[in-house]
Every structure is written in C-alpha cells, then in structure tokens.
N, C-alpha and C positions, 0 to 999 in steps of 0.2 A: 545550541539547539539539540545536538546529539545527546548531550548530557541530560537535558530536560526530557527527551524522548525515552532515554534509558530509565529514568525515574518513573515515567508514566507506564512503561512496559512492566516494570517490577510491580507496580501497583495494580494494574488492571488485567494483564495477560497472564494470569496465574494458572489457568487451565485446570483448576481443581474445583469441581462443583460445590463441595462442602464449604469452601472459603467464600464463594459468591453468595451462597444461600444465607450466610451470616450478614452479608452487606445489603444485597438488593437482588430481587428476582429479575429486575430489568437488566441489571449488569450481567447476570448469568445468561440471560437470553441473548444479549448483544455480544458478549466477549467470552462465552463459555466454550468448552472444548468442542471442536468440529463445527463451530458456528461460522456463518459467512463473515460475520464481523471480525472474528479473530484472524481468518485467512486474509481478509482485505487489510487489516491493520498491520499484520506482520509483513505483508508484501510491501506496503508503503514505507515501513520502517527500514526494511532491508534495502529498498531502493534508495532511500535517503543516505544510509550508511555507505552503500556502494558508490554513490555519486561523490561523496566526500573522499573516499579512498582513491577514486580514479582521478579526481581533479584537484584535491587539496592535500595530497600525500606529502608535499613539501612543507606543509604547516603542521608541526608536531601536535599541537593542542587539538586541532580539529580532527586529525587522523586518529589520534589516541582515543578520543571520545567516540568516534565512529566505530572503532574496533571494539570498545567496551560495550557499545550498543549491540553489535553483532553477537558478541560472546554471551551477553545477557539473554538474548533471544534463543541462542543455541542451547543454553544451559537449562532450559525447561525440560526436565527429565521425564519424558513420557513417550510412548510409542506413537502418539498422535501429534507430536510436535509439528506445527504447520510449517516451520522454517525448512524442514528437510525436503518438502516437496515444493517449496516456493521457487518459482522460476527465476526470480531476481537473485536468490541465493545460489542456485545452480549456475547461473550466468557468472557469478563471482568465482565459482570453482573453475569454470572453463577459462575465465580471464586469467586467473593465477596459473593454471596449467600451461597456458599459451605463453606465459612470461610477462608478468606484471612489472610495473616500475616502482613497486613499493620498497621502502628501506627494509633492512633485515629484521628489525624488531617487530615491525608491523606485519611482515610476512609470517613470522613465527606465530603471532597471535591469530592471524587469519587461518593458518593451518590448524591451530588449536580449536578454533570455532568449527572448522570442517569436521575434525575428528569427533568432537562432541556430538554434532548433529548426526554423523554417520553411526555413532554408537546406538542411537535410538531409532534409526531409520530401518526400513525393510525393503526387500525386493529390488526393483529397478532403480528406485530413488537412492537406495544405499549404494548400489554399484556406481551410479553417477557421482556420488559424493566421494567415494573411495578413489575415483579416477584422478582426483587432485593429488592424493598421496602416491599413486602409481606414477604419475608424471614427475613428481618430486624425486622419487627413487631413480627414475631414468636419468634425470638431470644429474643426480649424485654420481651414478655410474659413469656417465660421460665425462664428468670432471675428473674422477679418479683415474680414468683411462687416458687422460690427456698427457702428451709427452712434455708439454711446456710446464715449467715450474716458476711462474711469475707471481708477483703480488696480487694482481687482479684475480688470477686463478685461485690462489689461496683464500682470498676474501670471499669469492663465490662458494668455495668449499665450506668455509666456516659458517657463512649465512645459511647454506643448505642444511648443515648439521643442526644449526639452531632451529630451523623449521621442523626438523624431526623431533627435537625436544618439545616443540609445541604440539606435534602430533601425539607424542607420548603423554603429555599432560592432559590431552583431550580425550584419550581412550578411557572412559569411565568404567565400562564393564567389558569383560572378556569372555567370549563363549568358547566352546570346544573347537570349532572350526572358524576362528575369527580371522578374516582377511587382513585386518589392520595389524594384528599381532604377527602374522606371517611376514608382512612387509617390513615391520620393525626388526624382526629377527634377522632377515636377510641384510638389512642395513647394518645391524650390529656386527655381523660377521665381517664387515669391511673395516671395523675399527682398528684391529691390529695392523692391517695394511696401511691405514692412514697414519697411525702413530709411528710405524716404521719409516715411512717415506718422509713425513713432515716433523720428525722428532726435534728438529732445531727451531720450529716455529710454534711457539706457545699459543698463538692465536688460532691455530688449527687443532692442536693437541687438547686444549682446554675444552672446547665444545664436544670433541669426540669422547673424552672421558666423562664429561657431564651427561652425555647421552647414555653412556653405559650405566652410570649410577641411577639415572632417572628410571631406567627400565627394569631395575632389579625386582621391584615389587611385582610387576606384571608378569615377568618371566618366571620368577621363582614360585609364584602362586598360580601358575598356569595349570589347567587341568590336563594338559599334555605333558607327560614326563620328558619327552624329547626336547621340548622348549627349554625346560630347566637345564637339562644336560648340555645342550648346545650353548646356552647363555653362559654357563660356568666355564665351558671350554674356551669361549671367546675371552672371558675375563682372565683365565690363566695364561692364554697366549698373549694377551695385552701386557700382563705383568712381565712375562719373559722378554717381550720386545722392548719394553721400557727399560728393564735392567740392562739389556744389551747396550743401549745407547747412553744410559745415564748412571752407570755403576760408580763413576767418580763423584757424581753429584750427590748420591745418596749415602756415600761412605763417610763423608766429612763435610763440615760447613766452614768455609774460610772466615776469618775475622771481619773482613770488609764486605761480607755478603749482604745483599738486599732482599727483602721479602718478596719483591716482585719476581725474582728469579726462581722462586719455589712455588709459584701458583699451580704448576702442573702436579707437584707432589701433593698439594692440598686437594686437588681434584682426585688424585689417585686414592688418597685416604678416604675420601667421600665414597668412592666405589667400594672400598673394603667395608666401610660402615654399612652401606646399603645392603651388601650381601649378608652381613651379620644380622641385621635387623629383620631381613625377610627370609633368610634360609634357616631351616630347622633340622636339616639332616647332615649326615657325615660328608656328603658330597660338597655342600656349601661350606662346611667347616674346613675342608681341605683347601678351598679357594681362599678363605679367610687366612688360614695359616700361611699360605704362599704370599699373600699380600703383606701380612704382618712382618714376616721375615725380610721382606723387601725394604720396609721403612724403619724397622727397629734400629739399625746402625746409625740412623740420623738423629736419634734422641740422645743427645749428649749435652754437656754444659753449654756448648756453643749455640745450641738450639734456643736456649732461654733468651738470647739476645734478639731473637726474632719473635716478638710476642704473639702475632697472629698465627704463625706456623706452629709455635709451641702449644697454643690453645687448641688448635685443631688436632694436633698429634695426641695430646692427653685426653681430649674428648673422644677420640677414636678408641683409645684404650678403655675408657670408661664404658663406651657403648659395646665394645667387644665383651667386656666382663658381664654386662647386663644380658647379652645374648648367649652367655655361657660358652664362649669360644676360647678364652685365654687358658683355662685349665685343661683344655684338650690339646694344647701345644706340647711338644716334647719338652722335657725338663730343661734342656739347654736354652730353648727359646723362652721358656717361662722365666729363667734366671735373667735373661736380657730384659724382660718386662719389669722385673723387680729392680734391676739396676736403673732402668728408665724412671721408675717411681722414686728411687733414691735421689736422682738428679732433680726431678720435679718438685720434691718436698723443699728443696733449698731455694726455690724460685722466689723472686721479689713479688711477682704477680700473685694476687690473691686468687685469681681465676684458676691459674695452673695448680697452685698448692691445694685448692679446694677440690679440683678434679682428681688430683692424686689421692687425697683422703677418701673421696667417694669411691674411687677404684679399689682402694685397700679394703674398705667396708664390704664391697661386693665380692672380692676375692676371699676375704675372711669367712664370709657366709658359706661359700663353696668349700673352703678348706676345712671347716668344722665337720663336714660330712666325710672327709677323707681321713681324719685322725691326726693328732699333733705330731706323730712320728713319720708322716708321709713326706716325701721329698719336697712336694709343692708347699706344704704347710711350713716345713722347716725353713725353706727359702724365704717365704713371705714374712715369717716372724723376725727375720733379721732386720726388718724395717722399724720394729718397735723401739729399739734403743735410740736410733737416730731421731725418730719422731718425738719421743719424750724429751730428749735433750734440746731439740729445737723449740719445743713448747716452753720448757723451763727457762731457757736463755732468751726467750722472747725474740727468736730469730725466724718466726713464722708470721705471716701477715695477720694482723688482728682480726680481719674479717673471716679468716680461715680457722680461727680457734674452735668454734663449735664443730666444724667438720673434723678437725684434728682430734677433739675429744671423742667423737663417734668412732673414729678409726682406732684409737687406743682401746676403747671398749670392745670393738669387734675383734681386734687381735687377741685380746685377753680371753675372749670367748673361745678362741681356737685352743688356747693353752691357759687354763685358769691360774696356773702358778707363775705365769709370765710376769705380771705386774709386780708381784711380790719379789721376784728375782731381780727385776730392774731397780726396784726401790732399794734393795739391799746393796746393789752395786753402787748406786748413787750415794747412799749414806756412807758406805765405806770410803768412797772418794772424798766426801766432805770431812770425814773423820781425820784424814791426813792433812788436808789443806785448811779446813775451817771447822775445827771441832766444836766451837762454841754454838754453831747453828745446827748441830746434829739433832738435838732434842726437838727443835722446831720442825726440822725436816721429817723426823719420824712422826710427829703429830700431824703434819700436813698429809702424809701418805695414809695415816689412819683415817683422816677425814675423807680421803678419796674413795676408800673401799668400804666405808661404813654403811652397813645395811644393803649392800649390793650383791646380787648373785649374777655371775657371768654365764647366763643361759640364753642370752639373746632376746628375751621377752621385753616387750615395750615398757612395762612399769619399771624394770630395772635399768633400761637404757635411760629413761627420764631421770631416775634417781641418781644414776652415775653422772649425768650431765650437770645436775644441780651440785653434786659433790665436787665435780671437776671445776666448776666456777669458783667454789670456795677454796679449793686446793690452789688454784692459780693466784687468787687474791692473797693467800697466806704466803706462798712461796715467793711470788714476785715482791711482796711487801718487805720481807727481810733480806732478799737478795739485792733489791734496789737500795735499801738503807745501807747495806754492806758496801 
C-alpha cells in the first residue's frame, strides 16, 4: 500500500502549476500548491507512513516502503511544501526525538526526511523540525560521555552516527547561518575523539569516517570560511589520531591479510578523495597531502592481493590527479606515487592497470606545462619503458590496452623524443638476441609514429591509437611466431 501511495504522490502531488495545466485544470484546483486538497492528502499519507513505522517496524518491507513514501513527500523542493507544517510529520519528529524503536537504517532514512523538510521550511516550523537533529546530537554527546564501553553502547554510537549521515544527505541547501550545518560541524568535531577511543572497533570507526567524507562538499563549499577551516582541522586531527593507533597496519600488509580488516583504510581514502573533489585551495591541498602520505606506504605489491582495497587506492590516486593535488606534493612524495603506479601497472586486474594508465595520462597533461627537465616530469617519464615492455610482452590485461596506448601517447607528449629513444633501446636489445627480427621491429615503430604529432590534440591522439593497434598486431605477430 505504501508503495502504491508513493507512486500516486509522485504523479499528483507535484506542486508545480505549469505541470498541472498541461494535464487538467481540475487536478490543478484539487492538488495544486497551497490547496486544501494537497494539505489533506499529504496529512493522510504521512499518517499512513507513521502508522507503519510505529507498528510494523519489525517488518522490513513495510517499513522500507513507508520510509520511501515519507522521503518522496519531503523531497518536494519548494518553500510551500505542506509536509513541513503537517502535524502528523511533526509528531514523527517528536516521536523520534523521544526515542523511537526503529532499527538503525530506518532511523537514518527518517532523519534524512526530517533534514530535507527542514531545508525548505521557515520560521517556527523549521525550528520544530530541527529539534529532531538537536535531540540526536544530545544523544550522541551522552553516548560519547558514557564511562562504559560495552557492545550495546558501541552499537548505539554507530547507529547515531549513521543517523547523522542521513541528516547530511538530507541537507540540500546551505545558507549563511544554517542551523543544520552548525549542528553537523559540532558533531564532526567529535570524530577524532571517537576514532581515538574506539580505534579497535571498525563498526564505530567506519560510520565516523563515512560521516566525515559525506560532509566534505557541504563544509568546503560553505559561505562561512570558518566552517571550511574547522572541517579541515577535524580531518587533519583525525588523520593524526588514526596514524597513532594504526601505524603498523598502514606500513605493511601481511601475506595472510583479509580485505575486511582494511575497511577503515578504505573509508579513510574516501575522506581524502572527498576533500580533493570539493576543495580548491591550498588549505584543502594540505589536508590531501597529509592523507596521501598516510596511505602511500600501503601501496606495495602485497596490496594487489586485495583487489577491492587496491582498486580503491588507485582510484584515489586518479581522483587526486583529476583534482590537481598530486603535483602539489613534495617531490619525495611524488616519487612514492610514481612507485605506486609502477606496482599497479603489473597488476593482473584490468581495473587497477587501467586506473594506473588513466592516472599517468592526467599526470602527463600536468607535466607538459612544467617542462621535460622538471623533477616531476623526469620521475614520471621513468614509467614509459616499463609500460612499453609490458605492452610488447603482453603482460598487461587485454582490456587495459587502449588505456595503455593513451598513456604512452601522453608520456611522449611530455618529451617528444621519448618514444624514439625507447624504440632505439628495444631495437638494440633485439640486435643482440634476435637480429633477424630487427627490421620488422623497426618497421613496426615506423608504423606507430607515422603521421602523428605529439601535441596532445585530439586528432593526433586518435591517429596514434589507430597506429598503436597496428603496431601491436605487427609486433605480437612475429613475437608469437618466434
């Protein structure tokens, strides 16, 4: 029934007069914005959803559909959204603030609906809606200040942090003096303390780090500079606390390691990526650099045995390059990134090797502006020989070949003489061990560079990719025959 009502609400409670006028003037009169019909309809729908949540919370299907109905009603993004002033909805806010019996995931979605509605509410109604978030914050502080450290307490803490993730997802617009943002910032300031105290319990650390990552966009794009500063300070403190308790974990990976043990590091890398994607100034760059230094020692050959962790780590590097953060690192840290890419290129997984090639392309684009004698460019160009040999020896996953070709082209754009030098080295090596195939190899390299300018322009990229396919067919042909 809740599912059907959700579909009905999506169809008729649009609250946009221009949409009704295209359908029916009668519908506009009955369910248009600020009409008695829409107020009555929303009231009945919320009452239905509230009844399901109160009495059928133990039945996941019914409770989930009821929550989706509430979220649908709350998501009508206008200042006159009738759900905000609906007494049945405000009663749900009071019920949750007093301590509902809902499971964690349902409470998270409920707080998301409250936050969405509060975003577009005004005056006393908005204050009543925000009281639910205020009560949630008080509950969090009470849990943190408890002396006992038992499993029920940790579960309550994790559920409460999840609820704040719901609040974060529900805050759609942020004003200059937004109470919701102020509450979220005060909660985020508790994250280092939570990570410090519960560092041995991933069930608590994971939602704490996830909350930090989810808030990056809102805090770093806030109109108040102090919000950005305080958020980045929280991130830096969290990194320091994490290193203090997990220095051994991030310095090496044992051979018998299981991926589940590194879920917290995955969450930490998501925090770093979130800062990189949303921060555009030197202050955010400093936090990114701190985070990258924290996880770079982990990216070794042992990491490749943990596919999901490896994928997240190399995706982080690619995202940091896209955000122009890697070339801002000191050269020592940049060299560690290059070594990490060297490891990733040898991966069996096409996902990891493709991410490495994409990262090389991004770094090469930046390195071109620095000049081929720049330390960053020199370090990056050391990957070219390894990449070319992996391609020729067919030791790179087939699905990664197009990305590898793009990486070779991008590296050569940094130093146009690069490919010619690599070809000469390879031909000289063949002249010693396999002189009969030297003419064919020379011809293949001639095909590769035929009609191509290494200027980074799209037509030449496409031409190089076509030549690259012909080059591979030729080289692999006589190498396989051999």
